Residue, then its C-alpha position, 0 to 999 in steps of 0.5 A: m758665490a763661495i770661494e775656498g779660502l776666501g769665504e763668501a764674496g764680500s767678506a774678509p777672510k777670518a785671519r784679517q779681522e784680528i788686527g788691533g786698532w793701534f796697529a791699523l793707525i800706525c799702518c794708515a799713518l805710515c801710508l800718509s807719511v809716504i805720500w807726503t815724502t813722495l810729494s815733498d821730499h822734505a827731510a821731516a817727511h823722510m824722518a816720519s817715514a823712517v820712525l813710523f816704519v820702525l814702529f810698524c815693525l815693532f807693533g807688527v812683530r806678533r802678526f809677522g811669521l818666521r821670515e820677517r822676524a829674521l829680516m827684522i833681526i838681520a836689519l838690526m845687526a846691519t844698522a848696528y854695523a853701520l852705526w859703528r862703521l860710519q859713526s857720526g855720519a850714519l844717521t842721515p843715510i840709515v834715515q834715507d834707507l829706512s824711508r825707502g823701505a817704508y815706501l815699499a812697504a806702503f806700496m804693498m799695503l796701498m796696492s793690496s787695498l784693491r783686493d777688498g773691492a775685488f773679493s766683494s765684486r761679482s764682476v771679477l768672480k764671473i770673469g775668474h769663472y770664465l777664465t777657469n772653465q774654458p775647453p783645453s784648447r783655449r785654457y791656456f790662453a785664457l788663464h795666461v792673459g787673464g792672469h797677466f791683466i788681472g795682475t795689473l790691477l790686483n797684483f798678488s791678489a790676482i793669485s789670491l782670487l784665481g787660485p782657488l777658482v782653478l782648483r775648485g774648477a778642476r775638482a768639478a770637472q773630475a768625474p767619479d770614474s776618471p783617473k786621479e792623474l787627469f785631476e792632477i794634469r788639469l791642476r798643474r796645466q791650469i795653475s801653471a798658466l796663471s802663474r806664468g802669465f802673472s809673473w811677467f806682467n812686472l816687466w812693463a805694468p806701471t802698477a807692479i810692485a817690481q816697477a816700483v822697486v826698480l825705478t827707485t833703486v836705479p836712478g835714471s831707468r826709465a819706464s818709457i824704455i823698460a815697458p816696451v821691451g818687457l812687453t816684447i819679452a812677455f808676448i814671446l813667452l806667451w807663446v813659449g808657454w802655450a807650446e810647453d803646455r801643449a806638449t804637456g797636454y799631449r804626453a798626458r793624453m797619450r798616457l791616458a789613451q794607452e789606459g783606455f781613458k778618452l777625454s770628453g769635450v768641455e763646453a765654454p761659459p758664456f763670455p762675461f761682456k758686462s762684467l769685462l767692461r765693469f772691470l776695465s772701467v776699474a783699470a780705467g779709473l785707476l790709471g785716471l786717478a794716477l794721471l791726475v795726480y802725475s799731472v799735478s805733481s812731479i812724482p813718477f807714475v808708479s807712485a801716482i798709481m799708489i796714491a790713487a789705489v785707496p781713493l779708487t777702491a773707495l769709489w769702487l766699493t761705492a759703485q758696488s753699493v749702488s749696483r746692488e738691488q737697493m743701495d745699502p749704505v750700512w753695507l757701504q759704511q762697513k766696507l769703507w771703515q774695513l778699508l782703513q781698519v783692516a784692508i790696509p793692515s792686512g797686508s802687513p806681513e808681505a809689506a814687512t818682507l818688501g820694506l825689510a828686504g828692500y832696507l837691507g839690500i839698500l843699506g848692504a850696497s852702501l857698506v860694501s867696498h865699491e872701490a874694490i868691486a869696481d877694481y875687480l870688475l874693471a880688471i877682468n873686462i866685464s861687459p855690459l851685456f854679460v852684466y845684464i844677463a848675469v844679473s837676470g840669472i843670479i836673482p832667481l838662484a839666490s831666491c832658490i836658497g831662500l834670499p828675498p828677491m827684494m833684497i838681492v834686487t835692491f842690494i845688486g841694483g844699488l851696487l851697480v849704479s855706484i860703479p859708473q865705470l862699467g858703462l851700464d845703461p840705467s834702463l837696461l839694468g832696471l830691465s835685467l833686474l825686472v827679469g830676474w824678478a819675473v823668472n824667480l816667480t815661476g822658478s823658485p819654491f820660495s818666491a811670493t808666487s810659490l808661497l802664496l799657491s801653496r797657502v791658498v791651493s796647498i800646492p808645495g813650492t818645490v812642485h810648482a817651481w821645479k816640477w811644473n815649471g822647471l823647463f818654462t823657467i829656463m826657456s824663459w831666461i833664455v828668451a829674456a837673454i836674447v832680448l836683452f841682447a838685441a836691446s843693448r845693441l839698439i839702446g846701447 
């Protein structure tokens, strides 16, 4: 089964094949050093991660785009300023900050390895086909919930996988005599449902990159508090998004009816029980391996998820090989080799963005005058609730002018945790950062979701973020602010 932008199921996109052996070795070494740092927290491990992160950026610069190169230049300037300002005491914090940037880059690459199993999985493709071929009355729920839960395992690869399927399904459903507006409204409603569902899994899932960032940026924040509140917000926004989608569909039907066009019914495909069970077994396997790592170590669960990603993908590929008509050891050997040589380094541009933006945010927070900011905030008698709500709004607004959410989250988080006089609850601060990140995913043309959809489905970021999801984004922020208010009263 061919998918636009991905090639045949089981084959890697052409762009991913052009990765040199030395760069792949550096990527794998970086991931191993980060795992070493996570498990041991030795100074030597932090130094190794910092050095390998620098090598990763230097050797990968030819593969990076304008955004990553701009971040590298800014990072060099910020590092030079830190060395000049802190002088002899600068090296240790810079190494620590580089090590944390390395962690974020490795998290992205290791979690992205799961897409190799997904792209060659017939079960995932059948689930995607089922989700994108629902009748209008069930399509929003199918794509919203499907994008939400597939995102928990595949992260941004869920958009890469399901986005082209949505486009293909909308084109296939378009009859020759149908108005062009019908295709556009179908595409709008399905892509919006997918991106909305995907955006809000970040508030609760331990596999989310945002969780890894926030839990490491805000010491003391607890997933056991963030997750249930995040699930509450995500559940409410499922219905908010559905209501907005129904209103959009109603207006479209009225316009088409005035033009004399009547919509025909769509028959849903059979439910893929076996495919869903196989996919759930993969998710259970990832959680099982992560729980095993978590139980024998003292690391956060999100780090255990990261460590379990590549072994789980190797097991997934092995299971796919066994499930074929006859086991193909040559195919399996090639896929396992590509896992190290192609799959891990293929996520290097996004990993560089994540790592460099995180490094800049953390380093920048340490360079500003905490005393001056603390005095100002205390002088205006700012309340913790106002801080939570303001933080959740600043992140998407900053993203709309091109600032990476990762940099804003790490900067604001690192800054606010250094001002204990504000009386902020770490978990609520972490939740507000996650809310801002999630709102950014549907509300900014420069968000990772908008940029990814622009690449795989050719939808301009401004169309996706402002025209299609502008109203939903505003409603999402209002709902999240209300829940943050309630949570601050219950927890505070």
